[in-house]
Every structure is written in C-alpha cells, then in structure tokens.
ZATOR-911564 format. One record per atom (N, C-alpha, C): residue in one letter; x, y, z. Coordinates in steps of 0.02 Angstrom, whole numbers, plus 32768, in hexadecimal, padded with zeros to 4 digits. Atoms other than C-alpha are relative to their C-alpha. Layout:
N
aXYZ/...
//
This chain:
242
m80227FD17FFE/m80027FFB7FFA/m802E804F7FED/a7FCB7FC47FEE/a804980B07FDC/a7FF080188030/l80227FC97FC3/l804E81328062/l800D80217FE4/t80157FBB8025/t802C81D7802E/t802A8035800B/r7FD37FD27FD4/r808F824780AC/r801C7FEB8020/c7FB380007FD1/c81348246810F/c800D803B8026/l7FD27FC27FE2/l815082BB8194/l80357FE5802F/y7FD980167FEC/y81F282B481E5/y8009802F8036/r7FFC7FCB7FD0/r821582FE8284/r80487FE58037/t7FB680127FD0/t82B482EF82FC/t7FFA80238051/f80067FE37FC4/f829C82FD83AF/f80627FE68038/n7FCD80057FDE/n832F831A842D/n7FEF7FD88054/s800D802F7FBA/s8338829984CD/s802A801F8040/k7FD27FE67FC7/k837C82F2856C/k801F7FC4801F/l7FE480227FD6/l838E825385BC/l803D7FE77FED/k7FB6802B801E/k842181FF854B/k801880327FCD/s7FD77FC4802F/s845482AC84E9/s7FFC7FDE7FC6/k8007801A804F/k841E8254843E/k7FD9800F7FEA/t802B7FE3803F/t83CE828083AD/t7FE87FC57FDE/f802C8030801F/f83478205837A/f7FCB80207FC4/h80197FE6803F/h82ED821682C6/h7FC07FC77FF1/f803D8022800A/f823981CE82AA/f7FE5800F7FCF/f80307FE78039/f81DA81C18212/f7FB97FE98013/i803780118004/i812C81C78222/i7FD1800B7FBF/w802B7FFE8041/w80C081958195/w7FBE7FFB8016/e805780067FFA/e800381C88187/e7FEE7FF57FAB/q80177FEE803F/q7F9581AB8108/q7FDE803D7FEF/q801C7FCA801B/q7F408227809E/q7FA9800C7FF9/r804580067FF3/r7E7E824880D0/r7FCA80237FD3/n801B7FD98033/n7E098258804C/n7FAF7FEE800E/v80537FEF7FF6/v7D3B82838046/v7FF17FE57FC0/y8019800F8040/y7CDF82337FC0/y7FB280037FF8/n804F7FFA7FEE/n7C2082687F93/n7FEA7FE17FD7/g802C80278025/g7BBA81F37F60/g7FB47FFA8003/s804A7FFD7FEF/s7AFF81B77F49/s7FEB7FAF8003/r801B803A7FFE/r7AA6811B7F7A/r7FB47FFF7FEE/i805B800F7FED/i79EB80CC7F8C/i80047FDA8046/v7FFB800F7FAE/v79D080BA803C/v7F957FF1800E/f805480217FF5/f79138069808C/f801380028049/r800E800B7FAB/r78EA808A8149/r7FCC7FE98026/e802880407FF1/e7868801D8147/e7FE77FCD7FCF/f8025802D8036/f78277F9280FD/f7FBA7FF47FDC/g80467FEF8026/g77A47F8B8073/g80087FFA7FB5/d7FF2801A8028/d777C7F917FC7/d804580467FE4/p7FC67FE0801D/p78207FD07F5F/p7FF1803B7FD9/s80117FB38024/s77C7805B7EF9/s7FEF80308033/k800C7FCF7FD3/k779A80B27FA2/k803480118036/v7FDC7FEF7FC8/v781D80938027/v805A7FFE7FF1/l7FB680048009/l78C680967FBE/l7FFE80597FE8/r7FE47FC38006/r790D81517FB3/r80547FF87FEF/m7FBC7FF6801C/m79B0818E7F53/m801280408030/e7FED7FC57FD2/e7A1C81F87FCF/e8046800D7FF8/n7FAE7FF28014/n7ABE82537FB4/n801B7FF48046/f7FE7800C7FA7/f7B4782378048/f804580177FDF/t7FC37FDF8021/t7BF582618054/t801F7FC08036/l7FD980327FDA/l7C7E81D2809D/l804D80087FFF/a7FC880087FE3/a7D1C81D680ED/a80227FC97FF1/d7FEC804A7FFB/d7D8F815B80CD/d803D7FF48033/d7FD180217FC7/d7DD381378164/d7FED7FB58023/l8000804E7FF5/l7DE68086816C/l800E7FE68037/q7FE380357FBD/q7DE97FFC81FD/q804B7FD27FD8/e7FCE802C8020/e7E847F9681D0/e80027FC37FDF/d80058044803B/d7E3E7F008176/d7FC380127FE9/q80287FF18027/q7DCF7F788111/q801280267FC7/v7FD57FF0804C/v7DCC7FA8805B/v7FBC80477FE4/l804B7FE18027/l7D5980357FF8/l7FFF7FF47FCE/v7FF580208059/v7D2480097F5A/v7FC9803A7FEE/k80357FC38027/k7CD2808F7EDD/k7FD17FBD7FD9/i80358028801B/i7C30801D7E99/i800180167FB2/l7FFB7FF1805F/l7C2B80047DDF/l7FC17FE67FDE/a80558022801B/a7B8C7FA37DC9/a7FE47FD2803D/a802380137FD8/a7B167F537E2D/a7FB87FD77FDF/p8022801B8018/p7A937ED67DFC/p7FC4800A802F/i804980147FDB/i79D07ECE7E3E/i7FE17FBD7FF4/h7FFB803B7FFD/h79C17E1C7E71/h7FA480038030/p804480057FDB/p78FA7DE57EAF/p800B7FEC8042/a7FEC7FEA7FB6/a79547DCB7F5C/a8001804B8016/d80077FC67FEE/d797E7E747F51/d7FBB8023800E/i80377FF07FFF/i78CC7EA17F36/i7FD37FEE804B/n801D801B7FC5/n78887E327FC6/n8024800C8035/t7FF37FD77FBD/t78FD7E758038/t7FF1804F8016/v80197FCF7FF5/v78D17F1F802C/v7FA180018012/q8033800F7FFE/q780D7ED38036/q800A7FF68052/g7FFE80217FBE/g78457E7F80EE/g7FF07FB58006/v801680477FEF/v78277DD180AA/v80287FDA7FE7/y7FD3801D8013/y78C67D938082/y801C7FDD8049/g7FDC80327FC6/g79297D0380F4/g800D80408038/t7FE77FCF7FDF/t79837D8A8145/t7FF480558003/k80227FA1800F/k79677E598165/k80308017802B/p7FBF7FD37FF5/p79F47EC8817E/p7FD4802C8029/d800B7FD17FDE/d79ED7F3E81F5/d7FF9804E7FE1/l80197FC68012/l79837FF681D7/l8038803A8013/p7FF58007804E/p79BC8069816D/p80307FD77FE6/a7FD280318031/a7A147FF380E8/a7FFC80137FCC/v800B80038040/v7A4C8001804D/v800C7FBB7FE4/p7FF880458036/p7A177F6A7FC5/p803E800A7FEA/g7FC5801A803A/g7A817F0B7F62/g802C7FC38024/f7FCB80397FE8/f7ACD7E5B7F84/f803A7FEB7FD2/e7FB57FFF8014/e7B5A7E637F03/e8000802F7FD3/g7FE47FC7802B/g7BBE7ED97E89/g802B80027FF3/v7FC97FFC8015/v7C537F007E3E/v802780518013/g7FE07FCA7FFA/g7CCB7F897E67/g803C80097FF3/k7F9E7FFE7FF7/k7D897FCD7E71/k7FFF802A803E/i7FE07FED7FC8/i7DDF7FEA7F0B/i801880487FF7/l7FDD7FBC800C/l7E0980937F2D/l8023800A8050/k7FE17FFC7FD2/k7E5C807D7FD8/k7FFC7FC88032/v7FF380447FD2/v7E997FDE805B/v80118010802E/g7FFE800E7FAC/g7EA17FD5810E/g804A7FDA8009/l7FAD80167FF0/l7F527FC18154/l801A7FC08007/k7FE08033800F/k7F567F0B8176/k7FD87FE77FC4/v80298031803B/v7EF57ED980CD/v803C7FE77FD3/n7FD1802A8033/n7F5E7E538073/n8017801D7FB9/d7FFD7FD98030/d7FB27EB37FEC/d80207FD37FC2/q7FDC80338039/q7FE17E0E7F84/q7F9A7FDF7FF8/r803C801B800E/r7F217DF07F7F/r7FC480427FE0/l800F7FD08032/l7ED57EAB7F6F/l8024802B8006/n7FDE7FAE7FFF/n7F107F527F46/n7FC980347FD0/v803A7FBA8015/v7ECC80047F0B/v80057FEB7FAF/g80257FF6803F/g7E7E7FF77E5A/g7FE67FBA7FEE/d80158037801D/d7E587F3E7E59/d7FB87FF5800A/t803B7FF37FFE/t7DB97F047E1F/t7FE27FD68026/v8017803C7FCA/v7D547EA57E91/v7FA47FF7800F/i8045800C7FEC/i7CAD7E637EC7/i7FF77FE6804C/s800F80167FAA/s7C467E3F7F76/s7FF47FC4800C/t800680457FF5/t7C3E7D987FB2/t7FC37FF98030/q8023800B7FA4/q7BD57DC28055/q7FC580087FF9/i80437FFD800E/i7B2B7D988030/i7FE67FDD803F/i80427FFD7FB2/i7AE47D8480F7/i8002802E800D/r80187FBD7FFA/r7AEE7E298122/r803B802E7FE5/p7FD07FDA8026/p7B417E86809F/p7FEC80467FFB/p80037FB57FE6/p7B597F3980AB/p7FEE80227FDB/g80267FDB8039/g7B077F688006/g802680217FD0/t7FD87FEF8037/t7B437F907F62/t7FD880297FC6/w80267FCF8032/w7ABF80067F19/w80028056801A/t7FD87FBB7FF1/t7B2880997F36/t804880057FE1/t7FCB7FF08037/t7BBD80E37EDA/t80527FF0802E/h7FC580057FD5/h7C3680BD7F7A/h7FE57FD7802B/q8009801B7FBC/q7C3F804A8002/q80367FDA800D/i7FB780107FDE/i7CB58009807F/i7FF87FB3800D/f800880487FFA/f7CC57F408089/f802F7FF18034/d7FC880397FFA/d7D2F7EC780F0/d802F7FE17FDF/a7FE7802B8041/a7DAA7E8C8095/a7FF67FAE8008/v801680638003/v7D787DCB80B6/v7FC780027FE5/d802F80108026/d7CE97E018072/d7FF980207FAA/i80057FF7805C/i7D157E2B7FB4/i80307FDE7FD6/e7FE280288026/e7D707DD07F37/e801E801B7FC6/q7FDD7FDA8041/q7DF77E1E7EAC/q7FCC7FC67FB7/v801080128031/v7DA37DF37DF6/v8033800C7FC5/p7FE67FD4801F/p7E037E007D56/p7FE380317FE3/s801D7FD0801E/s7DFF7E9B7CFC/s7FDF7FFE7FB8/s802280148044/s7DDC7E347C4D/s7FA780038001/i804F80097FFD/i7D217E0A7C9F/i7FE2804F7FFD/g80127FBA8003/g7CB37EA87C7A/g7FD880058038/w803F7FEF7FC9/w7C417EFC7D07/w7FCA7FEA800C/l803F80217FF3/l7B9A7EAF7CDC/l80057FB9800E/d7FE2805B7FF6/d7BED7DF27CE6/d800F80088038/a7FD3800C7FB3/a7C597E247D89/a7FC1800D802A/a802D7FE27FC0/a7BBE7E7D7DD9/a7FD57FC2800F/n8048804B7FF8/n7B4C7DC77DB4/n801E7FDE8004/c7FCE8041800C/c7BDB7D537DC6/c80027FDC804B/f7FF7802A7FC5/f7BC37D227E83/f7FCA7FDD800F/v804380227FEB/v7B137CFD7EB0/v7FED7FCD7FD3/n802280348022/n7AC87CA67E31/n80257FC87FD9/p7FE58042801B/p7B4A7C417DD2/p80217FE18032/v7FDC802B7FBA/v7B9C7C077E7B/v7FB67FCE800A/s803880317FE4/s7ADA7BC27EB0/s7FF97FCF7FBF/a801A8030802E/a7AD47B807E00/a804E7FBB7FF4/y7FD980357FFE/y7B7E7B207E0B/y7FF67FD58041/r8013802D7FC4/r7B457AEC7EB5/r7FCC7FC67FF5/m8048801F8010/m7AB47AA17E7D/m801A7FC67FD7/l7FF18039804B/l7B107A407DED/l80337FCB8026/v7FC0802E7FDF/v7BAB79F87E63/v7FF37FF98048/d800880057FB8/d7B6579FF7F12/d7FC47FB6800C/y804580347FEB/y7ACC797A7F0F/y80047FC37FE6/v800B805E802D/v7AE278F87E90/v804F7FFB7FE9/a7FB1800B802F/a7B8978BB7E46/a7FEE7FFC7FB6/l7FF980038048/l7B7278DA7D9B/l802C7FF97FC1/e7FCB7FFC8022/e7BD078A77D06/e7FEE801B7FC5/s800D7FF0804D/s7BEB78E57C4B/s7FC47FD87FEB/g8033803B8025/g7B5778A87BE5/g7FC17FF9801D/d804B7FFE7FD6/d7AD078BD7C89/d7FD580387FDF/v803D7FBF7FF9/v7A3A79227C63/v7FF0801D802C/v80167FD97FDF/v7A0279A27CD4/v7FB680327FD6/i80357FEE8024/i794E79DA7CC4/i7FF38043803A/q80077FD67FD3/q79277A9B7D1D/q7FBF801F7FD8/n802B7FC8800D/n788C7B0C7D12/n80238033800A/a7FDE7FBE7FFC/a789F7BCD7D14/a803F800A7FDE/a7FB68006800F/a792C7BA27CA8/a8015804A7FD7/n80027FB88024/n79187C5B7C5D/n801B80438036/s7FE27FC77FBB/s79517CA57D0A/s804580088000/a7FD57FF08007/a79EB7CE17D32/a802C7FC7801D/v7FF0804C7FF3/v7A107C3C7D98/v80097FC27FD4/g800280328025/g79D47BCE7D0D/g803180047FCA/r7FC37FEF8029/r7A3F7C2A7C96/r803A7FDD8010/s7FC480227FEF/s7ACB7BFC7CE9/s7FFD7FB2800B/v800D804B7FEE/v7AA47B467D15/v80157FE47FA2/i7FFE80158039/i7A9B7B387C4A/i805180027FE8/q7FB17FF5801B/q7B4E7B907C25/q802A7FD58035/i7FC5801B7FDC/i7B9F7B3D7CC6/i7FF77F867FEE/a801280408012/a7B437A807C93/a802F7FFA7FB2/r7FDB8004804C/r7B8D7A9F7BD6/r80417FF67FFC/t7FCF800E7FF2/t7C3A7AB87C14/t80117FB98029/l7FEA80437FDD/l7C317A187C8B/l7FEB7FBF7FD5/g800880418021/g7BFF79AA7BFD/g7FAF7FFB8010/l804E80227FEB/l7B41799D7C3F/l7FCE80337FCB/k803B7FF98027/k7AA779A17BD2/k7FB7801A801D/t802B7FD57FD5/t7A147A1A7C09/t7FBE80087FD9/i803C7FF18021/i795D7A167BDF/i7FE0803C802A/n80067FCD7FE4/n79167ABB7C18/n7FC5801C7FF4/i80507FFF800A/i78587AE97C38/i7FFC8048800C/v800F7FB67FE8/v78167BA17C29/v7FBC80127FEE/r80427FF88016/r776F7BEC7C1E/r7FEA80277FC2/t7FFB7FE28036/t77267C227B98/t7FEF802D7FF4/r80007F9E8005/r771D7CCB7B44/r800480027FB2/p7FF37FEB8042/p770F7D1D7AB2/p8059801A7FF6/q7FA480078011/q77CE7D217A40/q80137FC48025/i7FED803C7FDD/i77D37C797A96/i80317FEB7FD6/n7FD87FF9802F/n78427C5B7A01/n8058800F8001/d7FCF7FE1800A/d78B97CD57A19/d80297FED8047/l7FDE7FFA7FBC/l78DE7CAA7AF0/l801D7FAC7FE5/k7FFF80368010/k78E57BEF7A9D/k804E7FFB7FE7/n7FC78002801F/n79737C1B7A31/n8037802D8022/e7FC67FE27FF0/e79CA7C8B7AAD/e80207FDD8034/l7FF6804C7FD5/l79CC7BFB7B22/l80367FCF7FD7/t7FE78029801A/t7A037B8C7AA9/t803D80087FEF/e7FB27FD97FFB/e7AA17C087A81/e801F80018039/l7FDE80097FD7/l7ABE7BF97B28/l80197FB98005/g7FEC80597FFE/g7ADD7B307B1C/g7FBF7FD58008/a804480227FF8/a7A297AF37B4B/a7FFE7FD57FCF/d80038038803C/d7A187A457AF3/d7F9E80077FEC/v804480077FFD/v79587A4C7B06/v7FDF80488026/v80187FCF7FE3/v78F07AD47B2C/v7FAA7FF77FF2/l803D800A8001/l78277ABD7B55/l7FD68038801D/t802E7FCA7FCA/t77897B2F7B91/t7FE57FC0802C/d802C80257FDE/d772C7AE77C20/d7FCB7FEE7FEF/e80398018802C/e76937AD27BA1/e802F7FD77FDC/e7FEF80458035/e77027A677B29/e80067FC3802F/l7FF1804D7FDA/l774879EE7BBF/l7FC47FED801E/r803D802C7FFA/r768879D47BEC/r7FF37FC17FCB/y8010801E8023/y766B797C7B4E/y804B7FE07FD1/f7FA880218023/f772D79427B2C/f7FEF7FAE8005/d7FFB80527FFA/d7722788A7B08/d804A7FD87FFE/
//
C-alpha cells in the first residue's frame, strides 16, 4: 500500500543526550460525495425506497476496503428484502443489493496486498448480511470481497456470484452427475436457469428446459439454445409430450 505523506521530526533526549530521528507515516484522508438507495421501513419498493446523497470519509479500519461501485443488479431477493419477506432482514435504515462489482479506492493497513490492492476490480461475496451495493461507494470487510479479472465485463462480474454459484452447486453438490447425463429444469429462462444451461454444457451434461408459454416463444427458445440448451419446451408442450 502506498503511503501518501511522510513527516520527519527530530527529538532531543535530555536523558541520554542523543538525537533520535522518527519517521511518522500518515495516510491522506479523502472525502467522497456519493448517492445511494435507502429504505427506512419494509414495504412496497415503489413507496419505501429513496435516493439520497451522502459524504463518506475513507477512515478505514485496518481490515476494511473502500470500493467505488460500478454496477449492481436487481435480484428478486433484493426486492423481497425491501418488502421484508426475505429469509433475513437487515437493520434499518439499509441499502439494498446482494452483489455488485466495483474498483478498490483504498485498503486498510492490514489488508493483504497479495490479494487486494487499489485499482483492483472486485465483487461482493457477503450474502448473509451484505452492506448493500445500490450505492456509488461502499466500505467492505476485506474478507467479504474477491478480486475478479479485469477481462470480465462489469455486467458479467456484477452477476457472477449469486446465480452462477447457485447453479453450480445444484449440479455438483447433490448428485454425482457424469458427462452425458440429462438434467431437467423449470424456470429455465431465469438467471439461475441460464447459468445451469451454460455450466451443464461445460460439464458435458445435457439439459431439458421448461419455460412458460408466451408471445415470441420461438425467440426465447432460440436464445436458450444458443446458450447451450439441448431441448426447450413450454409448460403446455410438456403436458402433451409423448
């Protein structure tokens, strides 16, 4: 970590008649102006969510990291959290957002520089009590963020933790699937479903994917097929499938 200012002071010790030279290192303190989405009560998101401006000083604890948020998705779980019906409830007031991607602006004194440095692209991995990503700036505990390659685009990075990890665990944690096995899933056009299709393809698995019928159903079928789906059926087609 780069230290931004050095103060040099000389002290004369009367006890030993010696001169001691002390270098006192101090970090430069910055204040950031940002904006964030906040809710102070649970309820209908259209009624309880508010945009507010704020200032944030980068006075970090030794194991914290200051991140500028670049992109954050809107998940059904985010909406459920605001409504107060999700499995866990944050302390209020709260900033929504389970995941997101950002760049590190500053790291605490004890953050391992082999893992995290200023300028790194990172994602939030704390989904039990997340600090919230619907904001321009956020302070995270260093253990709750992970570096991602800069070659991954913001939109992919912002969505790479919750749904793809859920899809991967469904495919590898419960049944010992082998290449050529077939996986059947409903809600195949959801974020998790799309991840299942792509990960299954990589693992050599085949997928049968059920979606609800809708206008332009052929466009959706083509889209999922391009992702790697082997078969795509609507719920109505499944009822009459022989």
